[in-house]
VEXDREN-2710 file (C-alpha; in Angstrom, 1 decimal):
% VEXDREN-2710
k/r/px/py/pz
1/MET/70.4/9.8/-45.0
2/ASN/68.2/12.6/-43.9
3/ARG/69.1/14.7/-46.9
4/ALA/68.4/11.7/-49.2
5/ARG/64.9/11.5/-47.6
6/GLN/64.3/15.2/-48.0
7/LEU/65.4/15.0/-51.7
8/PHE/63.0/12.0/-52.2
9/LEU/60.2/14.0/-50.5
10/LEU/61.0/17.0/-52.7
11/LEU/60.9/14.9/-55.9
12/GLY/57.6/13.4/-54.7
13/ASP/56.0/16.8/-54.2
14/LEU/57.2/17.8/-57.7
15/VAL/55.5/14.7/-59.2
16/VAL/52.3/15.5/-57.3
17/LEU/52.4/19.1/-58.7
18/SER/52.9/17.7/-62.2
19/LEU/50.0/15.2/-61.8
20/ALA/47.8/18.0/-60.4
21/LEU/48.5/20.1/-63.5
22/ALA/47.9/17.2/-65.9
23/ALA/44.6/16.4/-64.1
24/THR/43.6/20.1/-64.2
25/ILE/44.2/20.4/-67.9
26/PHE/42.0/17.2/-68.5
27/ILE/39.2/18.6/-66.3
28/ARG/39.4/22.1/-67.8
29/TYR/39.6/21.2/-71.4
30/ARG/38.0/17.8/-71.8
31/LEU/35.3/17.8/-69.1
32/ILE/34.3/21.5/-68.9
33/SER/35.2/23.1/-72.3
34/GLN/35.0/19.9/-74.5
35/ASP/38.2/21.1/-76.1
36/PHE/39.9/18.0/-77.6
37/ARG/43.2/19.4/-78.6
38/SER/46.2/17.3/-77.8
39/PHE/47.5/17.4/-74.3
40/GLY/50.9/18.6/-75.6
41/GLU/49.4/21.6/-77.3
42/ILE/47.5/22.7/-74.2
43/LEU/50.5/22.0/-71.9
44/ALA/52.7/24.2/-74.1
45/ILE/50.4/27.2/-73.3
46/TYR/51.0/26.9/-69.5
47/ARG/54.4/25.1/-69.3
48/ASN/56.6/28.1/-68.7
49/SER/54.2/29.9/-66.3
50/PHE/53.5/26.8/-64.2
51/ALA/57.2/26.0/-64.0
52/ILE/57.5/29.3/-62.0
53/VAL/54.3/28.4/-60.1
54/PHE/55.9/25.0/-59.1
55/ILE/59.0/26.8/-57.7
56/LEU/56.7/29.2/-55.7
57/TRP/54.8/26.2/-54.2
58/LEU/58.0/24.3/-53.3
59/PHE/59.4/27.5/-51.8
60/CYS/56.3/27.9/-49.7
61/PHE/56.5/24.3/-48.5
62/TYR/60.1/24.9/-47.4
63/VAL/59.2/28.1/-45.5
64/GLY/56.2/26.3/-44.0
65/GLY/58.5/23.6/-42.5
66/LEU/57.1/20.8/-44.6
67/TYR/60.6/19.4/-45.2
68/ARG/61.7/19.5/-41.6
69/PRO/61.9/15.9/-40.2
70/ASN/60.4/16.7/-36.8
71/THR/57.3/18.3/-38.5
72/LEU/56.5/15.5/-40.9
73/ALA/54.5/13.4/-38.5
74/ASN/50.8/13.0/-39.3
75/GLY/48.6/15.1/-37.1
76/ARG/46.9/18.4/-36.5
77/ASN/50.2/20.4/-36.5
78/PHE/51.3/19.0/-39.9
79/ASN/47.8/19.5/-41.4
80/ARG/47.7/23.1/-40.2
81/ASN/51.2/23.8/-41.6
82/ALA/50.3/22.1/-44.9
83/LEU/47.1/24.1/-45.4
84/ALA/48.8/27.3/-44.4
85/SER/51.6/26.6/-47.0
86/ILE/49.1/25.8/-49.7
87/PHE/47.1/29.0/-48.9
88/SER/50.4/31.1/-49.1
89/ALA/51.4/29.3/-52.4
90/ALA/47.9/30.0/-53.9
91/LEU/48.1/33.7/-53.0
92/LEU/51.6/34.0/-54.6
93/SER/50.4/32.1/-57.7
94/ILE/47.5/34.5/-58.1
95/MET/49.8/37.5/-57.6
96/PHE/52.2/36.0/-60.2
97/PHE/49.6/35.7/-62.9
98/TYR/48.1/39.1/-62.0
99/PHE/51.4/40.9/-62.4
100/GLN/52.6/38.7/-65.3
101/GLY/50.1/40.1/-67.8
102/GLY/50.1/38.8/-71.3
103/ASP/47.6/36.4/-72.9
104/ILE/47.4/33.9/-70.0
105/ASN/44.8/34.7/-67.4
106/PRO/44.0/31.3/-66.0
107/LYS/41.4/32.0/-63.3
108/THR/39.6/28.7/-63.8
109/ILE/42.6/26.5/-64.4
110/LEU/44.4/27.9/-61.4
111/PHE/41.4/27.4/-59.1
112/ILE/41.0/23.8/-60.4
113/PHE/44.8/23.3/-59.9
114/ILE/44.7/24.4/-56.3
115/VAL/41.7/22.1/-55.5
116/VAL/43.2/19.1/-57.3
117/PHE/46.6/19.5/-55.7
118/SER/45.1/19.8/-52.2
119/VAL/43.1/16.6/-52.8
120/ILE/46.2/14.7/-53.9
121/PHE/48.9/16.2/-51.7
122/LEU/47.6/15.4/-48.2
123/PRO/47.1/11.6/-48.9
124/TRP/50.5/11.5/-50.6
125/ARG/52.2/13.0/-47.5
126/ARG/50.2/10.7/-45.2
127/PHE/51.3/7.7/-47.3
128/TYR/54.9/8.9/-47.2
129/ASN/54.9/9.2/-43.4
130/ILE/53.5/5.7/-43.0
131/LEU/56.1/4.4/-45.4
132/LEU/58.9/6.2/-43.6
133/LYS/57.7/5.2/-40.2
134/SER/57.0/1.6/-40.8
135/TYR/59.0/0.3/-43.8
136/LEU/62.0/2.4/-44.7
137/PRO/65.3/1.4/-42.9
138/LYS/66.5/3.5/-40.0
139/ASN/70.0/4.6/-39.1
140/LYS/70.7/2.7/-35.8
141/LEU/72.7/4.4/-33.2
142/VAL/73.9/4.0/-29.6
143/PHE/74.9/6.6/-27.0
144/ILE/78.2/6.3/-25.1
145/GLY/77.4/7.5/-21.6
146/GLN/74.0/8.6/-20.2
147/SER/72.5/12.0/-19.3
148/LEU/69.2/13.7/-19.0
149/PRO/69.5/15.6/-22.3
150/ALA/70.5/12.4/-24.1
151/GLU/67.5/10.6/-22.7
152/LYS/65.2/13.4/-23.8
153/LEU/66.7/13.2/-27.3
154/GLU/66.3/9.5/-27.5
155/LYS/62.6/9.9/-26.7
156/GLU/62.3/12.6/-29.4
157/LEU/63.9/10.2/-31.9
158/ALA/61.3/7.6/-31.0
159/LEU/58.5/10.1/-31.2
160/TYR/59.6/11.2/-34.7
161/PRO/60.7/8.1/-36.6
162/GLN/60.5/10.3/-39.7
163/MET/63.9/11.6/-38.8
164/GLY/65.3/8.3/-39.9
165/TRP/67.1/7.4/-36.6
166/LYS/66.6/4.5/-34.2
167/SER/68.3/4.4/-30.8
168/GLU/69.5/1.0/-29.5
169/GLY/70.1/2.5/-26.1
170/PHE/73.0/3.6/-23.9
171/VAL/76.4/2.0/-23.3
172/THR/78.1/3.1/-20.1
173/LEU/81.9/3.5/-19.9
174/GLU/81.9/0.6/-17.5
175/ASN/80.3/-1.7/-20.1
176/ILE/82.1/-0.3/-23.1
177/GLY/83.9/-3.6/-23.6
178/ALA/80.7/-5.0/-25.1
179/LEU/80.4/-2.2/-27.6
180/ARG/81.8/-4.1/-30.6
181/GLN/79.6/-7.1/-30.0
182/LEU/76.6/-4.7/-29.8
183/ILE/77.6/-2.9/-33.0
184/GLU/77.8/-6.2/-35.0
185/GLY/74.7/-7.8/-33.4
186/LYS/72.4/-4.7/-33.9
187/ASN/74.0/-3.4/-37.1
188/ILE/74.8/-0.1/-35.5
189/LYS/75.8/2.6/-38.0
190/THR/76.3/5.6/-35.7
191/ILE/77.9/6.2/-32.2
192/ILE/77.1/9.3/-30.2
193/LEU/79.8/10.2/-27.7
194/ASN/77.8/11.5/-24.8
195/SER/80.7/11.3/-22.3
196/ARG/84.4/12.3/-22.5
197/THR/86.4/9.2/-22.6
198/ASN/89.6/9.8/-20.6
199/SER/90.2/6.1/-20.0
200/GLU/92.9/4.7/-22.3
201/GLU/91.0/1.4/-22.6
202/ALA/87.7/3.1/-23.7
203/GLN/89.6/5.3/-26.2
204/GLN/91.2/2.2/-27.7
205/ILE/87.9/0.3/-28.0
206/LEU/86.3/3.3/-29.7
207/PHE/89.4/3.8/-32.0
208/ASP/89.2/0.1/-33.0
209/CYS/85.6/0.7/-34.1
210/LEU/86.8/2.9/-36.9
211/LYS/87.4/-0.3/-38.9
212/LEU/83.7/-1.0/-38.8
213/LYS/83.0/2.0/-41.1
214/ILE/80.6/3.7/-38.7
215/ASN/79.9/7.4/-38.0
216/PHE/81.0/9.1/-34.8
217/TYR/79.3/12.3/-33.4
218/SER/79.9/14.2/-30.2
219/PHE/76.5/14.6/-28.4
220/PRO/76.4/18.4/-28.9
221/HIS/77.1/18.1/-32.6
222/PHE/74.5/15.4/-33.1
223/TYR/71.9/17.2/-31.0
224/GLU/72.4/20.3/-33.0
225/LEU/72.1/18.4/-36.3
226/VAL/68.8/16.8/-35.3
227/THR/67.1/19.6/-33.4
228/GLY/68.5/22.9/-34.7
229/LYS/69.5/23.8/-31.1
230/ILE/72.6/23.7/-28.9
231/PRO/72.4/21.6/-25.7
232/VAL/73.4/24.2/-23.2
233/GLU/73.8/21.7/-20.3
234/GLU/76.3/19.6/-22.4
235/ILE/78.8/22.3/-23.5
236/ASP/81.5/24.2/-21.7
237/LYS/83.6/27.3/-22.4
238/SER/85.7/25.4/-24.9
239/TRP/82.6/25.0/-27.1
240/PHE/82.3/28.7/-27.6
241/LEU/86.0/29.1/-28.3
242/GLU/85.8/26.4/-31.0
243/ASN/82.5/27.4/-32.6
244/LEU/82.1/31.2/-32.5
245/ASN/84.1/32.5/-35.3
246/GLU/83.4/36.2/-34.6
247/GLY/86.5/37.4/-36.5
248/GLY/85.2/35.9/-39.7
249/LYS/81.9/37.6/-39.6
250/LYS/83.0/41.2/-40.2
251/ILE/81.7/41.5/-43.7
252/TYR/78.4/39.8/-42.7
253/ASN/78.0/42.1/-39.7
254/LEU/78.6/45.2/-41.9
255/GLY/76.1/44.0/-44.5
256/LYS/73.6/43.3/-41.8
257/LYS/74.0/46.7/-40.2
258/ILE/73.5/48.5/-43.6
259/SER/70.5/46.3/-44.6
260/ASP/68.9/46.8/-41.1
261/PHE/69.1/50.5/-41.4
262/LEU/67.9/50.8/-45.0
263/GLY/65.2/48.1/-44.4
264/ALA/63.9/50.0/-41.4
265/ILE/63.7/53.3/-43.2
266/ILE/61.8/51.7/-46.1
267/LEU/59.3/49.9/-43.9
268/ILE/58.7/53.0/-41.8
269/ILE/57.8/55.0/-44.9
270/VAL/55.6/52.2/-46.2
271/SER/53.8/51.5/-42.8
272/LEU/53.5/55.1/-41.6
273/VAL/50.1/55.5/-43.2
274/PHE/48.8/52.7/-40.9
275/TRP/50.1/54.2/-37.6
276/PRO/47.2/56.6/-37.0
277/LEU/44.7/53.8/-37.7
278/ILE/46.4/51.4/-35.3
279/ALA/46.6/54.2/-32.7
280/LEU/42.8/54.9/-33.0
281/LEU/42.0/51.2/-32.6
282/ILE/44.1/51.0/-29.5
283/ILE/42.6/54.1/-27.9
284/ALA/39.1/52.9/-28.7
285/ASP/39.7/49.5/-27.3
286/SER/41.1/50.4/-23.9
287/ARG/42.3/53.4/-21.9
288/GLY/46.0/54.2/-21.9
289/PRO/48.8/55.4/-24.1
290/VAL/49.3/54.2/-27.7
291/PHE/52.9/53.1/-27.2
292/PHE/54.4/50.9/-24.7
293/THR/58.1/51.3/-23.7
294/GLN/60.2/49.1/-21.5
295/LYS/63.8/48.8/-20.5
296/ARG/65.5/45.9/-22.2
297/LEU/69.1/44.5/-22.5
298/GLY/70.8/44.9/-25.8
299/GLU/74.2/44.0/-27.3
300/ASN/77.0/43.8/-24.7
301/GLU/74.4/44.3/-21.9
302/LYS/73.6/47.9/-22.9
303/VAL/70.2/49.0/-21.6
304/PHE/67.8/50.6/-24.1
305/SER/64.0/51.5/-24.2
306/MET/62.2/49.1/-26.5
307/LEU/59.1/50.6/-28.2
308/LYS/55.9/48.7/-29.1
309/PHE/52.2/49.4/-29.8
310/ARG/50.4/48.8/-26.5
311/THR/48.6/45.5/-26.5
312/MET/47.6/45.2/-22.8
313/ARG/45.2/47.0/-20.4
314/VAL/46.9/49.5/-18.2
315/ALA/44.4/49.2/-15.4
316/GLY/45.4/46.4/-12.9
317/ASN/48.5/45.6/-14.9
318/THR/51.2/44.6/-12.4
319/GLY/54.0/44.3/-15.0
320/GLU/54.4/40.6/-14.6
321/MET/55.8/38.6/-17.5
322/THR/53.3/37.8/-20.3
323/ALA/51.8/34.3/-20.2
324/GLU/50.0/32.3/-22.8
325/ASN/46.4/33.5/-23.2
326/ASP/47.1/36.3/-20.9
327/PRO/43.8/38.0/-19.8
328/ARG/45.5/41.4/-19.8
329/ILE/45.8/41.4/-23.6
330/THR/43.0/43.4/-25.3
331/LYS/41.1/42.3/-28.4
332/VAL/43.0/44.8/-30.6
333/GLY/46.2/43.8/-28.8
334/ASN/45.6/40.1/-29.6
335/PHE/45.2/41.0/-33.3
336/LEU/48.4/43.1/-33.2
337/ARG/50.3/40.3/-31.6
338/LYS/49.0/37.6/-33.9
339/THR/50.0/39.7/-37.0
340/ARG/53.2/41.1/-35.3
341/LEU/52.0/44.6/-36.0
342/ASP/52.6/45.6/-32.4
343/GLU/56.4/45.4/-33.2
344/ILE/56.3/48.0/-36.0
345/PRO/57.6/50.8/-33.7
346/GLN/60.7/48.7/-33.1
347/LEU/61.8/49.9/-36.5
348/LEU/62.9/53.1/-34.7
349/ASN/65.0/51.0/-32.3
350/ILE/66.7/49.4/-35.4
351/ILE/67.4/52.9/-36.9
352/LYS/69.0/53.9/-33.6
353/GLY/71.2/50.9/-33.8
354/GLU/69.8/49.3/-30.6
355/MET/68.1/46.3/-32.4
356/SER/68.3/44.3/-35.6
357/PHE/65.6/42.7/-37.6
358/ILE/66.9/39.2/-36.6
359/GLY/68.4/38.2/-33.3
360/PRO/67.5/36.9/-29.8
361/ARG/64.5/38.6/-28.3
362/PRO/65.6/41.3/-25.7
363/GLU/64.8/40.6/-22.1
364/ARG/64.2/43.0/-19.1
365/PRO/67.4/43.7/-17.2
366/ASP/66.0/42.4/-13.9
367/PHE/64.7/39.2/-15.5
368/ALA/68.0/38.7/-17.4
369/LYS/70.0/39.0/-14.1
370/GLN/67.9/36.3/-12.4
371/LEU/68.2/34.0/-15.4
372/SER/72.0/34.5/-15.7
373/GLU/72.4/33.2/-12.2
374/LYS/70.5/30.0/-12.9
375/ILE/71.1/29.2/-16.6
376/PRO/74.7/28.6/-17.8
377/PHE/76.0/30.9/-20.5
378/TYR/72.8/32.9/-20.6
379/LYS/74.6/36.2/-21.2
380/THR/76.3/34.9/-24.3
381/ARG/73.1/35.7/-26.2
382/LEU/74.0/39.4/-25.6
383/LEU/77.1/39.1/-27.8
384/ILE/74.9/40.3/-30.7
385/LYS/72.0/42.8/-31.1
386/PRO/68.5/41.6/-30.1
387/GLY/66.0/41.2/-32.9
388/ILE/62.3/41.7/-33.8
389/THR/62.3/38.0/-34.9
390/GLY/64.7/35.1/-34.6
391/TRP/65.4/31.4/-34.8
392/ASP/63.5/30.7/-31.6
393/GLN/60.4/32.7/-32.8
394/VAL/60.1/30.7/-36.0
395/SER/60.5/27.3/-34.2
396/GLY/56.8/26.9/-34.1
397/ILE/56.9/26.3/-30.3
398/TYR/55.6/28.8/-27.7
399/HIS/58.1/29.4/-24.9
400/SER/56.9/31.0/-21.7
401/PRO/59.1/33.2/-19.5
402/SER/59.7/30.2/-17.2
403/GLU/63.2/29.0/-16.4
404/GLU/62.7/25.8/-18.3
405/ASP/61.4/27.5/-21.4
406/THR/64.1/30.2/-21.2
407/LEU/66.7/27.4/-21.3
408/GLU/65.0/26.1/-24.4
409/LYS/65.0/29.6/-26.0
410/LEU/68.7/29.9/-25.2
411/GLN/69.4/26.7/-27.1
412/TYR/67.9/28.3/-30.2
413/ASP/69.7/31.6/-29.6
414/LEU/73.1/29.8/-29.4
415/PHE/72.4/28.0/-32.7
416/TYR/71.7/31.3/-34.3
417/LEU/74.8/32.8/-32.7
418/LYS/76.9/30.1/-34.2
419/HIS/75.3/29.8/-37.6
420/ARG/74.1/33.3/-38.4
421/SER/74.6/34.1/-42.0
422/LEU/72.7/35.6/-45.0
423/TYR/71.2/32.2/-45.7
424/LEU/69.9/31.7/-42.2
425/ASP/68.6/35.2/-41.9
426/LEU/66.7/34.8/-45.2
427/THR/65.2/31.6/-43.9
428/ILE/64.1/33.3/-40.7
429/VAL/62.5/36.2/-42.6
430/LEU/60.6/33.8/-44.8
431/LYS/59.4/31.7/-41.9
432/THR/58.4/34.9/-40.1
433/ILE/56.3/35.9/-43.1
434/ALA/54.6/32.5/-43.1
435/THR/53.9/32.9/-39.3
436/VAL/52.3/36.3/-39.9
437/LEU/50.2/35.0/-42.8
438/ARG/48.7/32.3/-40.5
439/ARG/48.5/34.7/-37.6
440/GLY/50.8/32.5/-35.4
441/GLY/52.4/35.3/-33.4
442/ARG/52.0/35.7/-29.6
END
């Protein structure tokens, strides 16, 4: 159902793009130029070029998270993502026409198109959200068994009806005898198995529900499907044995190793001209060294020295973990963090084989030791190389070094550990670029 909604949303955006182009042609040639050639003649001039522009815009919307169910809700966050995506798409369109050359140089028509589309797009998405929230049918579900993670997920489903799910509550194993009556009375389509059913009676009742043509999910599977995270509190060692197919990733790992090395070499060559300028700005802003090094844990718990441009004041710095809006961060440091430029020196860590472009963020050994004693399976994130960016970093949510937020980060890291692939890596790279363009780094 969610994929059907996303496809409907994608087709709707394509219709809005087409309407914006039609309105743009009318404004440009009828109202401004008084050119009364047929619409078909004028459209033929721009059709092929704008077909590519449409692809670029839809691509930017995907990277900007405008098709993720939990970011569709009306509000400041959606509007910010939408405007950032439109801005990125506009820049790509300008670059496309600039490098394309030829007879088409549509400065005016592209400007009008951007304005017209923006005016149409936001009301269309607002209408879609209202329609989805209030009128479109929801996939009703019940949870078998109750837990704190399940309760949190139920609240999230209620908060984001755009996901297309509606919970009808929890059924305990003691009351499972009433399950069939609940399914038929509430028109339940999905059952989430939140508890292991060792009871023969409970298993038989659930087995008999197969006749009702409903969907069954284990809670970890459903949680992962909806949130893009792994519920650490709800899995055990068997989950890792069943889901981490490390032997099947040899070709992927080799390709990633080669691309990391070559990519780091190319980016160092391209960025090297900016290193002296960044160094001068850091020195001018505050006293201290240009670079910041710190011991971090890498793959298989190997300790290495991570390199960054310094973004904090040295004076009075006790070395505590960074907090949101940390007063130790300098003005230049704030800019470097927002644009991720402070992490450029980590390209040297990649060349040395200590890091990758994509992976879990490396932690300090002392901090990792404390967390591994409190958080289950924390050290499993060290099965792969740490990265400059990762699935957690592009989630759009700031996570502090607190134990609660670290547990949240681990859920994203385990999702990446399970699903890492060329496709997921490309998605993370594109979302990272979008984050940098809107200066969303921390």
